[in-house]
C-alpha positions as CSV (number, residue, x, y, z in Angstrom):
1,M,89.9,117.2,112.7
2,R,92.3,115.6,115.3
3,R,95.4,115.6,113.2
4,N,97.2,116.1,109.9
5,V,97.5,113.2,107.6
6,D,100.2,112.1,105.1
7,V,98.8,111.2,101.4
8,S,100.6,108.6,99.6
9,V,99.8,108.7,95.8
10,S,99.7,105.4,94.4
11,T,101.0,104.1,90.9
12,D,98.6,101.4,90.4
13,P,96.4,103.2,88.0
14,I,99.0,103.9,85.5
15,S,99.5,101.1,82.7
16,D,102.2,103.1,80.7
17,Y,105.4,102.6,83.1
18,Q,107.4,105.3,81.4
19,N,104.8,107.8,82.7
20,I,105.3,106.9,86.3
21,I,108.6,109.2,86.5
22,E,106.6,112.2,85.3
23,Y,103.7,111.5,87.4
24,A,106.4,111.2,90.6
25,K,107.7,114.6,89.5
26,E,104.3,116.0,89.2
27,V,103.2,115.1,92.6
28,Q,106.4,115.5,94.7
29,G,105.7,118.5,97.1
30,E,102.0,118.0,97.1
31,S,102.0,114.5,98.3
32,E,104.5,112.9,101.0
33,F,104.8,109.7,99.4
34,L,104.8,107.7,96.0
35,H,103.1,104.6,96.6
36,C,104.7,101.9,94.6
37,D,102.4,99.0,94.0
38,I,104.5,95.5,93.2
39,M,102.9,92.7,91.9
40,N,104.2,89.8,90.1
41,E,100.9,87.5,89.8
42,N,101.8,85.0,92.4
43,F,100.0,86.7,95.2
44,V,97.3,89.0,93.2
45,P,96.5,88.4,89.6
46,K,98.3,91.2,88.0
47,N,101.9,92.0,87.2
48,T,103.4,95.4,87.4
49,Y,106.8,96.5,87.6
50,D,110.0,95.8,89.8
51,F,112.9,97.4,91.6
52,N,114.4,98.6,88.6
53,L,111.9,101.2,88.0
54,V,111.7,102.1,91.6
55,K,115.7,102.8,91.3
56,N,114.9,105.0,88.3
57,I,111.9,106.8,90.1
58,N,114.3,107.7,92.9
59,R,117.2,108.8,90.6
60,N,114.8,111.1,88.6
61,S,112.5,112.6,91.3
62,L,112.6,113.8,95.2
63,I,109.3,112.1,96.3
64,M,110.0,109.5,99.0
65,L,109.0,106.0,98.0
66,D,106.3,103.7,99.9
67,V,107.2,100.5,98.3
68,H,104.1,97.7,98.8
69,L,105.3,94.3,98.0
70,M,102.0,92.5,96.9
71,V,104.2,89.2,96.1
72,N,104.4,85.8,98.1
73,E,107.6,84.9,99.9
74,P,109.2,88.4,99.0
75,S,112.2,88.0,101.5
76,E,114.7,87.6,98.7
77,D,113.4,90.7,97.0
78,I,113.6,93.2,100.1
79,E,117.2,94.0,99.8
80,K,116.9,95.2,96.1
81,Y,113.9,97.5,97.0
82,I,116.3,98.9,99.8
83,D,119.1,99.5,97.4
84,A,116.7,101.1,95.1
85,G,115.7,103.7,97.5
86,A,112.5,102.8,99.3
87,N,111.6,104.7,102.4
88,I,109.1,102.4,103.4
89,I,108.7,98.7,102.4
90,T,105.4,97.0,103.4
91,V,105.2,93.2,103.1
92,H,101.9,91.3,103.3
93,Y,101.0,88.9,106.4
94,E,99.5,86.5,104.0
95,A,102.5,86.3,101.8
96,F,104.4,84.1,103.9
97,E,103.9,80.6,104.7
98,D,106.6,80.5,107.7
99,K,105.6,83.5,110.0
100,N,109.1,83.6,111.2
101,D,110.3,84.5,107.8
102,L,107.9,87.5,108.5
103,V,109.6,88.4,111.7
104,E,112.9,88.2,109.9
105,A,112.0,90.2,107.1
106,I,110.7,93.2,109.5
107,K,113.8,92.9,111.3
108,F,115.9,93.1,108.1
109,I,114.2,96.1,106.7
110,K,114.6,98.2,109.8
111,A,118.2,97.1,110.4
112,N,118.8,98.6,107.0
113,H,117.3,102.0,108.0
114,T,114.3,101.7,106.1
115,L,110.8,101.9,107.6
116,A,109.1,98.3,108.0
117,G,105.3,97.9,107.0
118,I,103.1,94.8,107.5
119,S,99.6,94.8,105.5
120,L,96.6,92.4,105.7
121,K,94.0,91.4,103.3
122,P,90.4,92.3,104.1
123,E,89.5,88.6,105.1
124,T,92.7,88.5,107.6
125,Q,91.4,89.7,110.9
126,F,93.6,91.9,112.9
127,K,94.1,89.7,115.7
128,E,96.0,87.6,113.2
129,I,98.6,89.9,113.0
130,R,98.9,91.6,116.5
131,P,101.9,89.8,117.5
132,F,103.9,91.2,114.8
133,V,102.7,94.9,114.8
134,F,104.9,95.8,118.0
135,N,107.9,95.9,115.7
136,A,106.2,97.4,112.7
137,D,106.7,101.0,111.8
138,V,103.6,100.8,109.5
139,V,100.3,98.8,109.5
140,L,98.8,99.0,106.1
141,V,95.0,98.3,106.1
142,M,93.5,97.1,102.8
143,G,90.2,98.7,102.0
144,V,89.6,96.5,99.1
145,E,91.0,93.2,97.6
146,P,94.4,93.9,96.4
147,G,95.4,93.8,93.0
148,K,92.7,96.0,91.2
149,S,92.7,99.8,91.1
150,G,89.2,101.7,91.2
151,Q,87.6,99.5,93.8
152,T,85.1,100.8,96.2
153,L,85.9,100.9,99.9
154,M,84.5,98.1,102.0
155,P,82.8,100.1,105.0
156,E,83.8,97.3,107.5
157,M,87.4,98.2,107.1
158,I,86.9,101.5,108.5
159,D,85.7,99.4,111.9
160,R,89.0,97.7,111.5
161,V,91.1,100.9,111.5
162,R,89.2,101.6,114.6
163,E,90.3,98.1,116.0
164,I,94.0,98.8,115.3
165,D,93.9,102.5,116.6
166,K,92.6,101.2,119.9
167,F,95.1,98.7,120.2
168,R,97.9,100.7,119.2
169,Q,96.6,103.5,122.1
170,E,96.1,100.9,124.8
171,N,99.9,99.4,124.1
172,N,101.2,102.6,123.5
173,L,102.6,101.7,120.3
174,H,103.6,104.5,117.7
175,F,103.1,102.9,114.5
176,K,101.3,104.4,111.8
177,I,98.3,103.4,110.4
178,E,98.0,103.6,106.8
179,F,94.7,102.9,104.2
180,D,94.8,101.8,100.8
181,G,91.7,101.0,98.6
182,G,88.6,103.5,97.3
183,V,90.0,106.5,99.3
184,N,88.2,109.8,98.2
185,P,87.4,112.9,99.8
186,E,83.7,111.6,100.9
187,N,85.3,109.0,103.0
188,A,88.7,110.6,104.0
189,K,87.4,112.4,107.1
190,T,86.0,109.4,108.5
191,L,89.1,107.4,107.9
192,I,91.5,110.2,109.4
193,E,89.0,110.3,112.5
194,A,89.1,106.4,112.8
195,G,93.2,106.6,113.2
196,V,94.3,106.8,109.7
197,D,97.7,108.7,109.6
198,I,98.6,108.0,105.8
199,L,95.9,107.9,102.9
200,V,96.7,106.1,99.9
201,S,94.9,107.3,96.6
202,G,95.2,105.9,93.3
203,S,92.2,106.4,90.9
204,F,90.9,109.5,92.4
205,V,94.0,111.7,92.3
206,Y,95.3,110.1,89.0
207,N,91.9,110.7,87.2
208,S,91.8,114.4,88.8
209,K,92.2,117.2,86.2
210,N,93.8,119.3,89.1
211,R,95.8,116.6,90.8
212,S,97.3,119.3,93.1
213,E,93.8,120.1,94.3
214,A,92.8,116.5,94.8
215,I,95.7,115.7,97.1
216,K,94.6,119.0,99.3
217,Q,91.0,117.8,99.3
218,L,92.0,114.3,100.9
219,R,93.6,116.2,103.7
220,C,90.5,117.3,105.0
221,L,92.1,120.6,106.6
222,E,89.2,122.7,106.5
């Protein structure tokens, strides 16, 4: 194994949002991040929670918050998530009609001492977002179509990770590669070897009887 990997445990499988704070407390100290999946039905066909719950998670737990905004034109909401305590805010390339707004969003996140991420859907080719990754702290690769928990990882997305990692090395860039969708111990090692730095896990960890052990399995440290 070439290096250790961080784990970001996703809130997506949780339908009763009152349980998210307890879940955050349970995985803090085991997982580096809580992956807060924010959806409002204009980008994906699902509606979840907003910055108010993120604020409550931050007030009641110690885990770092990895906020993934799956919403169209998220610029007006970014400051709310910064104020709520987000440590990472990731926006989607596809969510911006005017890509200049994407550039400004990344600048604004970084100017407010928060890590800025950019994500791409499976059908979006990496070449489309290459000009924007030079200023990003995180590039989030979706291994499934966003918006539905429990999907199976699309194998071709592992090749996308390799492509992004090669570009990162060739250009001496230092952004982290995050991977979200269908992650489990059977594919985690391959993903890490391909270049992933942060593994997002929703259903695998949440549905495990021993969640602490499940997180350890994803690290592939043996």
